[in-house]
Phi, psi and omega in degrees: 000316180292318180298318178298320179297318180295319178299316178296319182297315181290327177295322178292317180300327181295331175285071184297332185238295183289163186281329185220015177091022179302317181293322178294323180292318177299319179291322178301322183283318194236354177067213183277162169062038177274189179228152183210159162235128183243099181270116186088059186295329179062231178281151182291336185233304183297125180060024180272132179278351188236351181303306181302318183294314182289310191280320182267334189237009169072026179286148175248150181168194178211159179243163176228128180217132184270334185278105184290342178295341178284347184306316184294329176295318180290324179292338178266013179234073189293341180290343177272107185250345177292151189288143171236135180259125180266087188199182181272122183294340182276347180235045186241141181266096186288322180296318179299317181293324175301316179295316179300326183260007177057047180236140176281164178291348181271060186285158179281319195218125170246118174258125189234103187203092172227175182243145350287178185295335176302320181289328174300317181292318179296320178295317179301314180297322179297316178300310183293321180289344174270017174065035171260132189238075182300142177281334178225133175234120170259118190242120179270121182240350178049047184301332183293340182232345182279140174289323180267138184269090180286343173295314178296317180299320178296317178298315180298328179281315190276321186300321175289350182257022173093023177244162175223165175287127173268296178228130182239170182054053178280131178233173181242131177061225182274359190274068186293340178275351181256076179286123187232350181216160166230139178252116180261145172232154176294151183296337180278357177273131184278084178212128180271134182303142178206167174284148179301316184300326179286325177297316181295317182298329182270008181265014184302313181290333180283322180275342183059049175229146175039000000 
């Protein structure tokens, strides 16, 4: 029992930046020098799905954040050099931004997490409908608290468009009853669908703990 507790504790500590290991999953799939779009960038480091990828692994991409109060946090994080757009993700020209940042539409990673969850779903649809084809999409639906099931809506939208479930029932920390994300991968990505708890348990060699 104590060993299991320590394993859980250390696995949480290993998520130094992202909330549930989204950045580690992206790195597992694509390695160094990937590309991303981060919708709802939030803080530059804390709970960031892209800090590790950009700073440690040379990924290129851009973020979108609507909360202007975050600007001071980003200005105090000089190691983050990829562009962030301070604007509304629902009225954003993604294709134009790709050209500005010299990134193709065949991006590796789309992180989609804004408030409310309806807007997260609308932003996801906007990106896909602009003919951008992320290989990995981490989609926050907050199923544990939302009355509307945006997880189901995302599945109904993405699966006919060449996506499959990568990792489902994603939770944060010890809160296994608070399912808040589903991670989708393109059908051409060689990854078999699995539960989040099983993915975490098999990361021992990746995390280098116990």
